[in-house]
N, C-alpha and C positions, 0 to 999 in steps of 0.2 A: 345534866347533859350526858352523863355516862350512858344512860339508857338509850338515848338517841343514837349515839355512836355505835353501841353494841348491836342495836337492831339493824342499823343501816348496813353493817358488815355481814350479819348473819342472814337476815331475811332476803336481802338483795342477792347475795351469793347463792342462797339455797335455790332460788328460782332458775338459775342457770348452771352453776357448777355441780350441784347434786343431780340435776336432771338436764343433761346436755341436749336432749331433744327439744328443750324449750326454745333455744336460740334458733334452731332450724325451723321451728313452728313460726317464730316471729318473721324470719326471712321469707317463708312461704306466704305469710299473710301480706307482706310488703309486695311480693311478686303478684299476688292476686289483685292488689290495688293497682298495680302497673298495667295489667292486661287491658283495662278499659281505655287507657291513655297511651298505649304502646305506639300508635301512629304518630302522635305529637312528640313523644320522646325520641323516636327514630328520626323525625324531621329535624329536631334540635341537634341530634348527633350528626346528621348529614350536613347541616349548615356548618358545624364545627369542622368537619372534614374538608368542606369546600374552602373554609378559611385557611386550613393547613396547606391545601394545594396552591392557593394564592400566595402563601408564604414561599413555597418552592419556586414559583414563577418569579416572585419578587427577588429572591436570592439570585436566580439565574440572570435576571436583568442587571442587578447591581454588579455582579461579577463581570458580566460582559462590558458594561460601561467603564469600569475601572481598567479592564484590559485594554480597551480602545483608547482611553484618555491617558493612561500612565505609560503603558508599554508601547503601543502603536502610535502615540502622539497625534491622534486625530482630534480636530477641533470639535468642541462640544456642539456647535451649530449643526454639524453634520449628523449628530446623534439625537437631534431634537425629537424625532418620532419615538425613540426609546424612552426619553424622559416623559413624554406624554403617556406612554404605556405604563410607566411606573406610577404616575399620578393616578391613572385609572385603577391600578391594582390597590393603591392606598384607599381609594374611595370604596371599592368593592369589599375590601377587608373590613372597613368601618361598618358597612351595611350588614355584612355577615355576622360580625361581632354583636351588633345591636339585636338582630333577630335571634341569635343564639340565646341571649339573655331573656328576650321577650317570650320566646316559646317555652323556655324552661320555667319562667315565672307563671305563665298561664297554666301549665301542667300542674305545678305544685299547688297553685290556688284552687284548681278544680279538685285535686286529691284531698286537700285540707277541708274544703267545703263538704265533700262526700263523707269523709270520716267524721266530721263534726255532726253531720246529719244522722249518721248511724249511732253516734253516742247519745244524741238527744232523743232519738227514737227508743234507744235502750233504756235511758233514764225513765222515759214515759212508761215503758212496759214494766220496768221493775217497780215503779210506783213510789209513793212517799215513804213506804215502809223501808225501802232500801236507802234512799237519799237521806232520810232522817238519822240513820245509823252512821253516816259518814260526815266528815267535816266539809262544810260548804266551800271553804277555801281550797281544800284538796281536790274536790270535784271541779271547781272552776279552773284550777291550774292544769288539771288533766285535759279539760276540754280546750283550753286556749294554748298554754305554753307547750305542752307535750305534743299536741297536734301540730303546732308550729314547727316542732323539731323535724317533721317529715319533709319540710320544704327543700332543704339541701340535698336530700337523697334523690328526690324526683327531678329537681331543677338543675342539679350539677353532677351528681355522681353517675346516674344512669346514662345521660347523654355523653359524659366523658368516657364512660366504659366503652361505648360504641366507637368513639373517636380513637381510643387507644388500640382497639382491635383492627383498625383500618389504616390510620395515618402513618404510624411507624413503618409498616410494611411498604407503603408507597414511597416513603423517603429512602428506605434501603434499596428498593428497586431502582430508584433514580440515581442513587450514589454508586451502585455497583459498576455501571459502565464507565463512570468518571474516575473512581478510585476504589478498587476492591479492598484495599487495606483498611481504609476508613470504614467501609461497610462492615468488615469483620470486627473492628473496634466497637461499632454500634451493637452488633449482635452479641458480643461478649459482655459488655457493660450494661446494656439495656435491662436484662432480667434482674440485675441487682436491686433495682428500685422496687419492682413488684414484690420481690422476696422480702425486702425490708418492710414494705408496706404491710405484708401479712403478719410479720412479727410484731410490729407496732400495734396493729389492729387488735391483737389479743388483749393488750393492756388498755387500749382506748375504749373497748366495749365495756369493760368493768368500770372504768373511770366515769363514763357517761351514765351508766346505770346508777352508780352511787350519787352522781350529781342530781339526776332526776328524782331519786327517792328523797334526797335532802331538800330539794326545792318543794316537792309536794308536801312534805311534813312541815316545812317552815311556813308555807302559805296557810295550811290548815291551822297550825298553832297560832299564828299571828291573827288570823281572822276570828278565831274563837275568843282570843283575849280582847279584841276590839268589841265584839258583841257583849262580853261580860265586863266591860270597863267600869260601868257604874257599880256593879257588885264588888269588884276588886277594890275600888275606892272606898266603898262603904265599910269593908272589913280591913282596910289599911294594908292591902297586899299589892297595890299598884307598883311601888318601887321594886318589890321582889319579882313581880312578873316582868317588869322592864329589864331587869338583869337577866332573866331567863330568855327573853326574846333576843337579847344581845348575844347570849351564848348560842342560841339556835342559828342566828345569822352568821356568826363566826364559823359554825360547823358547815354551813352552806358555802361560805367563802373558801374554806379549806378544800371542799370537794370540787369547787370550780377551779381552784388553782391546780389541782391534780390533773384536770382535763387540759388546762393551758400548758402545764409542764410537759405532758405527753405530746401535745401539738407542736410546741416549740422545739422539743428534742427531735421529733421526727423530721420537721422541716429542715433543721440544721444538718442532719445526717444525709437527707436526700440531696440537699444543695452540695454537700461535700462530694458525694458519689458522681453527680452530674458534672461538677467542676473538674474532677479528676479526668473524666472521660473527654470533656472538651479540651482540657490541657493536653491530653495524649494526641488528639487530632491536630491541635495547634503546633505541638512540637514536631510531629511527623511531617506536616506540610511545610513548616518553616525550615526545617533542616533540608527538606527536599529542594526548596527554592534556593537555599544557600549552596546546594551541591554537596552537603556533608553526609548525605545518606543516599544509597542507591537501591534500597530494598523496595521491591514492587514497582509501582509507577512513579516513585519519587524522583528518579533520575531525570525524567523529562517532563515533570509537572509544570504547568503554566500558572501564571497569576490568576487567570480566570478560573481554572479548575480548583486551585488551592482556596481561593476566596469563596467559591461556591460551596465546597464541602465544609469549610469553616463556618460559614453563615448557617448552614443546615444543622451543624452539630448541636447547638443549644435547642433548636427547634425540634430535633428528634427526641430530646429528653423532656421538653416542656409538657407534652401531653401525659407522659408517665408521672412526672412530678405533680402535675395538677390532679391526676387520679389519686395519687397517694395522699395529697392534701384533702381531697374530697372524701377520702375513706373515713375521715372523722365524721362527715355527714352521715355515712352509712352506720357508723357506730352509734351516733346520736339517734338515728331513726330506729335502730334495733332496741335501744334502751327505752325509747318512747313507746314502741310497739308492745313491749312487755307489759307496761302499765295499761295501755289501751285495751289489750286483749283480756286483761283481768276483768274489765267491765263488759266488753263485748261477748265474752264467753260465759258470763255469769248466768246461771239458770234462772229462768223467768217463772214467776208464780203462775199457777194454773187458775184461770178464770172460766167458770162454766155458766151456761145458760139453761142448764137443766132445772126443771121445777121439782126439786126434791123436798122442799119445805112445804109447810101447810100454808095455802094462800090466805087463810083467814087471819094470819098474823102479819102485822106490818114489819116487825123485827123478830127474829127467832135465833136463839143460840142453842145449839144441840151439843151437849157434852164438851164444851169448850174449855181448853186448858191453855195456860200461858206460863212459861218458865223462863227465867233469866239465869243461865248457867245451871246451878244446882238448886236455885230457889224457886219454889212454886208460888206464883202470885194468884193465879186463878186455877181452880182444879174442878173438872167435871161440872161446869156451870151450864144450867138449863134456864133459859129465859124466853118468855113469849110476851110480845106486846102487840095488842090489836090496834087497828087504825083508830085514831082519835082518843085512845086511852092515855091517861096521864099517870106516870109513876115517878117515884123519887128513889134515888140511890143514896143510901145512908151507910155510914160505917166510919170506923176510926181511920186515921191516916195510915196508909200502907196496906189496906185490905184489898185494893185493886180497882177502885172506882175509875181512876184516870186510865189505867191499863184497859179497862173495858171499853171506854170511849175511844181510845187509840186503836183498838182492834176493830171497832165498828166503823171508824173513819178511814181505816186503811193505813194508819201511821205505824202499826205493828202487825206482825203475822202470827197466827195462832200456832201453838205447839201441837195441839191436837183438837179435834172437833170440827164443827161446821157452823158457818154464820149465813143466814138467809135474810133477804129483804124482799117482802112480798113474794115469798116462796122461791126466789132466785138465789142460787148459791153464788156469793160474790167474793169469797175469800177461801183459800185453801193453802195447805202447806206447799213448800217448794218441791218441785219434781226431783 
């Protein structure tokens, strides 16, 4: 297990920390995926903004009703139209919350379907020679789990980003005429949450990348052991491999707990900052109502005004807190994009339709060589087989018979030389 932990820390950090432009490349790729669905994402964000405006109206109605019922002693029957308006607000908020979730889900589903289609097309273009060299479990995890990690970014983070850019400004604009001191409290404490979100995001990106790498390797390792279970039992290594599988799963659990640790820590700190800000508002309006403070509009503040700004205080911070929570979705998407781009950017083998071989031969190898690292298995092989001709390949184990068939079938790529079928070049080195 030492080798797994060492690789996960070195290889995964090398992709981002050694080359800082890599993360920007992943973000640009995510933005490119967003362009096709920008209208739906903006619609989801606008629905969220509408929900926030409804909350402002709801707070104003509640403050008005309490003012009339408690201070002015008006019977509730006289206020029945306002209770009806309040019920309508609750209904409209429920509808907007529903459609916010639905629109986000539809966008993320379309993006995942598009990315999976790109991956499958890429696998087809790369051919069996590429997929044969990688663990099946690792490729399956890449296509399913890591593509699934894009959902939160498109369904929650991007719409919430739009909400945060509009709704807090609307709330401040509404609060300023009512109580400018509370508006200043919002302006001073609001930026603390995005600032802390950026600081937490630095650690969240690394934690998510480590988790994705550990998940990918665990899936590939486990799948390979399942495929070779009969062989392991035959040689009495089943118990040994069971212990190793347990160690790999423990390693993945540790990486997952690192992600959860960052998430819980960030949530706790964000709640602390927002609670402090709401407490400041509560203390100010409370002392103002008691007549213990005369700073600003506190000396003549009414219950309606105090309750209105107090109800809006948590609503001002809720979009900011939600964006900070959803920032983990962005970190997960960036970590997944790194792995996805390694496949999508992989150079494709060149296939040609040029008739460079002799058409009289059904199969023709011209100066074909195949090496594995420093070992030459085939070297400068020339072979011509005519249509209908029957030949036999003989030789000792290890001379390259299987390698020759793998090259012919496309399971491997030639190191040098050309292969033709009916005069058509079908296999060439990577570009």
